[in-house]
Steps between C-alpha positions, in 0.01 A plus 500: 500500500833364379680716242847499354709230334385215727151377531353440840543122479856537372589739777388251759731242348820700438499820710724372781740318268675733258714812549376654176165555672655676796437885472779563759759399255637726221369467155839372388500230773150391412583492123819291556308256716228439249754482212684227686183286515398527139596246236612614158168398352308702760726807425423478134133467578508823699657694222189515274203725545287204596733419790441135616417399845760340725258295704751330712605844637152634511558749222189531272498600136521868420423676171725811448287626210262766616386825345414845629562732211222742608346309789508142591426296188361162414419415862126567521347824610738794532507875455604595149679825451561662168749333264858606573534747214206685656664488836810647338284791376421598860867611552437428866744286690318532833179382348675199337652397833151501652366307201750212539471506873129422453598228246732340756229527769268299274789263412568420864133446568467260207817321598384454859168355388663269248747372759225440753325279246815318383471671155846520353409572138632751258399867553441474874857556619698798598759526227367746239644542154454874490581781414588503131763773468591450137520821306212562260739599224258452207124543518449200279596259776202321622601457860596857547185569701639282776788754546541850641567643158790624301713681755767332712466743794115482517523121475756488774305708747159341439642151493688566830169608659343171379782294645481676844122460511524130422789412727411720790716652767502241772848438655468131525292380204412593144132548460526362144760481234518739208683408178671737251426371149595438221878533536615633261469695172155352436217678327380308198422384236275249677480237225885478497581522864618136524759544230580872488862610556544858625820700473505866619768758560647526848346843528147370439556201723607704799301817450168347383461121559667448836423800729163372627639155577797657681270727710279205599796289599723762683225720647205270521665170601275326263499131582462362153627581145346326204732443197345556161425270207719683240871474446736779583816518289451145390434339849153423630433747781451215748851384424671829456819535692509871429150567623467258786854469633699809400224762539227356731700304748847664488442870433163537666559249784171323441442224752144395413339250264525491126200332342460419127212621298265205441645262253815713445740216563321291242578779249873421536458167315157470341510498127397827343585705814849606607661160433813605698513169675447140387271381782332565836802388703757742345239779503419440863866477599583839335199665658573375847875577490430852374263555793141408401383345829141417411353380173145571402470172304645152531824488308691496836378141551791412275736587780435164664654337195769770503601414848504129428729561200725747693409788269401704803538424870265494790704783657448715193134516579546605867532879451183498288292278728637694792360826363156337455496366850614839644220664311239271652642563839497877456133475397426333825412167345705290738405692812209449741188669371490763778835653415407697187325843526243383251380185675146625555446616138199330353266512204292775666791723394454432129295731277412723792313829438831683585690297244236562234504869582880497451455337159269787404754750627782347299266484191410867535874608531582293189272688274686718253303780322688591180248719317204710602415726206237763590494370857248228395599338829382482769153402389205665650290275731194664348551323170182327381636279225847325490608255236764249605660316211764230483543139596741579783231704678330187611799258531589398860793286407663784313514697821705230674807494271700179526653302792202611694288372785125460522320798660175466677352752270603682183361839408514541126539840345138485384389413849699789642353752252141382566544534876666840469233651279176364639290779350629424149375250242816302431473332156766231457602385143782253457589649166773254403747249634860607569630384171374351175484120514492500883396173662379521859698274725568441870850534621586147610643573838377441853461868571244552215269222570285670762406853561197675653462318820637168382247454221640311199568709195297351217684387187392716205241330287624629171865439421481597136734784395330832520482693174520879504211677333560721197347802677354595840182673386293288735723595797490870412119484478488343858720769658433821307244637755734464796648811662843341526653181356740302714704250300679235700749317278864426440654168594445205728698231679351263246699685239827586672679290746731197559573269205149501359544260206136509393482877470567583132325807373595800296743687726538214741726196518541248789425748784703785343385767262648549155363856484398737782213673320150454630348205316351618178135406581516719816649784314220486247241484782645809671480685168146394464410615851659841417243553221227532764633843595471399864797520741696171498690386811747216433569288799809298390552165664840370422824367647718690266554795269245549216595700193207732478625774266235439236223454756561815697250710305223256574463552875494792730633334813748213554514320834746211535348245744745218444367169638373660818409216733182385666394866576586627161150597405451718808845660452419589140156638594655708779730668257240546227263668752771715663470327839866422470753732339732282293873531553651181352800538280622298201764238591550460121553719202192516281655498152298632208530184302699183435716698254669668795625165640825310432512126422322313780768232512777756545578549872716799438343799680567752223174664402307334782309646792515867602872454600610439138212591273572844341180524299169649599267265679127527514520521880826488694606285792390648828214694341141534629250776559204549738222733586727770639830665398834519680786749464856436605701763679874567463709212610801515733802276537678495830834521309603583151787248507569187709783257536456142393338301784303803619128578472314810394152608599241637264191685613215681324142589557192393307179703509150372424367787284166344435172477692516125584721325748744256325814310504822575314778257416814710496781334306875562503727404217872514451672573164875446462650766287780451242456121497339375178479147643276613792118484483322815394377521863454265786227489774669531842201593722132529516240587766123498489336743744154658555463879469182686600352748242693832525766352725865424452717214601880473535670197337847393604730244355853381586713394212794283600774324314265253324332789325825576326606141429531368152688214334874513538702255287799512734301330772243334274224623723315824587721767655441863603640723230641844538378766264225752428138409541153654460250433777157507349175511699136521398186323410611253224807393311436741217741788493220746472371389835837527678705767654882458521781577734869426453731305725860398480634179652871527557 
């Protein structure tokens, strides 16, 4: 089997001839040799995502655009893990490292098979445009479910684990490329992203919007950074001197590839978008000279004309093409097939039972139990009649989120409940669609065309808008005899997501939401179910916060399941039955209502997220309960004061006071005192650990200079600040769940 950049036939022709194919030479020597052989036109052709072949040198085409947001996407069968917001809810770095290691295993297997068959098409390469480490600053943003939530530290740590899992730890080759996106200050609104201009305070820039990118660059050695669609301080992000040159390259020392978001260079000059440049040539020149090496798009073709006119030189392209060549070398694409550690990976390693079991594990860990009034959960397996209501209960595509692969099998929530309670009569009633006027539609992307063993998903027969009924008397009549009612509702990737122009319903616009309340028809259905007098369990499928203040009286238990992946139905059923004790925690603040939110288009962090919101949320960031209870012992700091540059250790014990084994996510926050510009508190550590019933476990954290670093205008960057601090530790971000110790940094 021939793998790598050169096909078998091409290797026979050129292997003896060119130094750039010689593994004994340094990467720099190989890059310089190949650069010296390329024409200007060939260089330009290699600077777009659909990189052209250079047949005279035996270099085939390569498409840089590949996706692996939560498993390899759009490349046939693959294991599909929960959507990223659900992964964030696990608060488990080690688990995330394993998840993306599995994803890169499957990626290498698919790549090897593709190369063996001369298949160079999009989505079968090794350069993955993930993770999305934008901050989910406002729950109305439709793409927020692709992120690790609202907190910079949680995003940094979970994103770092994803990068390490994808890129591997081999000394000679990268297993795959990860990509930190979308750089920077990017989180909606979706309909305006091609024209939106963002200006934020230096404090918000450095303390909120940049930390995750810095971590992935400086600690993770991430190999790609994707510049965003929007403008920042008037300049398109893909042409921003401040973002790309001053910060990314100069301050952080980034040596890797900068790739544009798809069509972002077009936005520089297309009418109705940014219109900062007159044409493709000036736009491309600015993007390139500011460090955007690779364009997802085709505006860079104008560089041929630019070189002919002397607007840009052949030599100007060399640093950018050089980075692209180096990347392909470091992925093993120019080396003999037997040199990489993954040469024997094949399709037998895709969707293995072990990988599917891991997807179930992640899904279980992502489940967040927020309410359990009267201990209605877990449900008895002796139940005789269970009513399952809600369109999402039997929706397989909902489970998969977006940017997803095609699993061999999907277990819906209805399937999982039926399997878990075989002795019960399970009565399923759709009840209502997700929103009044809803039109069923398939997401038009390669990843959603086939599920369940590769069988085509049928196009819905009825595309007429669904009209909500005036009452739900018929539904109530169908479920009133059940011993418990499980309502599965919320949102769907068909309602929230990336630039969804056709989605215009009450509360929704173009992929975003205009309000965060549960759609009115679902709220009315919940109220109707409550009239039965039977216990109501609300399984909430969503990628975001839902404002449930007015709905809280209408259910006894609330389980947030997110978009839980291919094994989501089994994971939900395991939690409902008590076979798994939930321990997920909210990576987002669950506000009571839209009224608690600032203007969506305002990127100022004031009033946003647990770090700056001083109101009372419905459920706070970091919150979650289970089927046992934990108590925190008295904490201890190794020192009561430290000098700048030093570290302090925090330790405390947590006891499982209940009768069930469980896991506790201990969280550590820092509050800077006497500084009104500082956040109310900032997450600086978290650790998920299992504790047996009646047992205790010691948690230990080391807080270094980064824990006490905030924006300093004298250096226009983060800097450790002397002063008095509170070190807070406990089970959520809420003050009532935290104990505090004091520390002075001198």
